[in-house]
C-alpha positions as a Markdown table, in Angstrom:
| # | Residue | x | y | z |
|---|---|---|---|---|
| 1 | Met | -4.8 | 243.9 | -80.8 |
| 2 | Asp | -6.8 | 243.9 | -84.1 |
| 3 | Asp | -10.2 | 245.6 | -84.2 |
| 4 | Gln | -12.2 | 242.3 | -84.5 |
| 5 | Leu | -10.5 | 240.8 | -81.5 |
| 6 | Gln | -10.9 | 243.9 | -79.5 |
| 7 | Ser | -14.6 | 244.1 | -80.4 |
| 8 | Gln | -15.1 | 240.4 | -79.3 |
| 9 | Ser | -13.3 | 241.2 | -76.0 |
| 10 | Ile | -15.6 | 244.2 | -75.3 |
| 11 | Thr | -18.7 | 242.1 | -76.1 |
| 12 | Gln | -17.6 | 239.4 | -73.7 |
| 13 | Ile | -17.0 | 241.9 | -71.0 |
| 14 | Gln | -20.4 | 243.5 | -71.5 |
| 15 | Thr | -22.1 | 240.1 | -71.4 |
| 16 | Val | -20.4 | 239.3 | -68.1 |
| 17 | Thr | -21.4 | 242.5 | -66.5 |
| 18 | Ala | -25.1 | 242.5 | -67.5 |
| 19 | Met | -27.5 | 241.7 | -64.7 |
| 20 | Val | -31.1 | 240.7 | -64.5 |
| 21 | Lys | -33.4 | 241.9 | -61.7 |
| 22 | Val | -37.0 | 240.5 | -61.4 |
| 23 | Tyr | -39.7 | 242.2 | -59.2 |
| 24 | Lys | -43.2 | 241.5 | -58.1 |
| 25 | Thr | -45.4 | 244.6 | -58.7 |
| 26 | Asp | -49.0 | 245.6 | -58.4 |
| 27 | Val | -49.0 | 247.2 | -61.9 |
| 28 | Val | -52.1 | 245.8 | -63.7 |
| 29 | Glu | -52.7 | 247.9 | -66.8 |
| 30 | Ser | -50.5 | 248.0 | -69.9 |
| 31 | Ser | -50.7 | 251.9 | -69.8 |
| 32 | Gln | -49.4 | 251.8 | -66.3 |
| 33 | Ala | -46.6 | 249.5 | -67.3 |
| 34 | Ala | -45.6 | 251.7 | -70.2 |
| 35 | Gln | -45.5 | 254.8 | -67.8 |
| 36 | Val | -43.3 | 252.9 | -65.3 |
| 37 | Lys | -41.1 | 251.5 | -68.1 |
| 38 | Asp | -40.5 | 255.0 | -69.5 |
| 39 | Glu | -39.4 | 256.3 | -66.1 |
| 40 | Leu | -37.1 | 253.4 | -65.5 |
| 41 | Leu | -35.5 | 253.8 | -69.0 |
| 42 | Arg | -34.7 | 257.4 | -68.2 |
| 43 | Glu | -32.7 | 256.2 | -65.1 |
| 44 | Phe | -31.3 | 253.0 | -66.8 |
| 45 | Pro | -30.9 | 253.9 | -70.5 |
| 46 | Gly | -29.9 | 251.0 | -72.7 |
| 47 | Ser | -31.6 | 248.5 | -70.3 |
| 48 | Thr | -34.2 | 246.0 | -71.5 |
| 49 | Ile | -37.3 | 246.4 | -69.4 |
| 50 | Ser | -40.5 | 244.4 | -69.6 |
| 51 | Phe | -43.7 | 243.5 | -67.7 |
| 52 | Asp | -45.5 | 240.2 | -67.6 |
| 53 | Leu | -49.0 | 241.4 | -66.5 |
| 54 | Glu | -50.4 | 237.9 | -67.1 |
| 55 | Asp | -48.2 | 236.4 | -64.4 |
| 56 | Cys | -49.8 | 236.4 | -60.9 |
| 57 | Asp | -46.9 | 238.6 | -59.6 |
| 58 | Asn | -47.3 | 241.2 | -62.4 |
| 59 | Val | -43.5 | 240.7 | -63.0 |
| 60 | Leu | -41.2 | 243.5 | -63.9 |
| 61 | Arg | -37.9 | 242.3 | -65.4 |
| 62 | Ile | -34.9 | 244.6 | -66.0 |
| 63 | Glu | -31.8 | 243.5 | -67.8 |
| 64 | Gly | -28.8 | 245.8 | -68.0 |
| 65 | Asn | -25.6 | 247.0 | -66.5 |
| 66 | Ala | -25.4 | 248.3 | -62.9 |
| 67 | Ile | -29.1 | 248.1 | -62.0 |
| 68 | Asn | -29.6 | 249.6 | -58.6 |
| 69 | Gly | -32.4 | 247.7 | -56.9 |
| 70 | Asp | -33.1 | 250.5 | -54.4 |
| 71 | Lys | -33.4 | 253.0 | -57.2 |
| 72 | Val | -35.8 | 250.7 | -59.1 |
| 73 | Arg | -38.0 | 250.3 | -56.1 |
| 74 | Ser | -38.0 | 254.0 | -55.4 |
| 75 | Leu | -38.9 | 254.9 | -59.0 |
| 76 | Val | -41.7 | 252.4 | -59.1 |
| 77 | Ser | -43.0 | 253.6 | -55.7 |
| 78 | Ser | -42.9 | 257.2 | -56.9 |
| 79 | Gln | -45.3 | 256.2 | -59.7 |
| 80 | Gly | -47.7 | 254.8 | -57.0 |
| 81 | Phe | -46.9 | 251.1 | -57.3 |
| 82 | Ser | -45.4 | 248.5 | -55.0 |
| 83 | Cys | -42.3 | 246.7 | -56.1 |
| 84 | Lys | -40.6 | 243.7 | -54.3 |
| 85 | Val | -37.5 | 241.7 | -55.5 |
| 86 | Leu | -38.3 | 238.1 | -56.5 |
| 87 | Pro | -35.7 | 235.5 | -55.6 |
């Protein structure tokens, strides 16, 4: 298999395995969001993590490979915030 084809195959596999998890939180300040985000990135390096603090649910969105929902909720709770999966 040539390098270009192999690279395309790997990209396709990574795209298929990426997952998105969305949570309702009680994080309200951007400084709090940054603190929680840093903690989550230590556990889930390479993930894309963002907060929408203007949404009524103060949404936390995590995109990455093998995101463990229980671990996310535990880490957010350890920072003093609630975290509930949104459907």
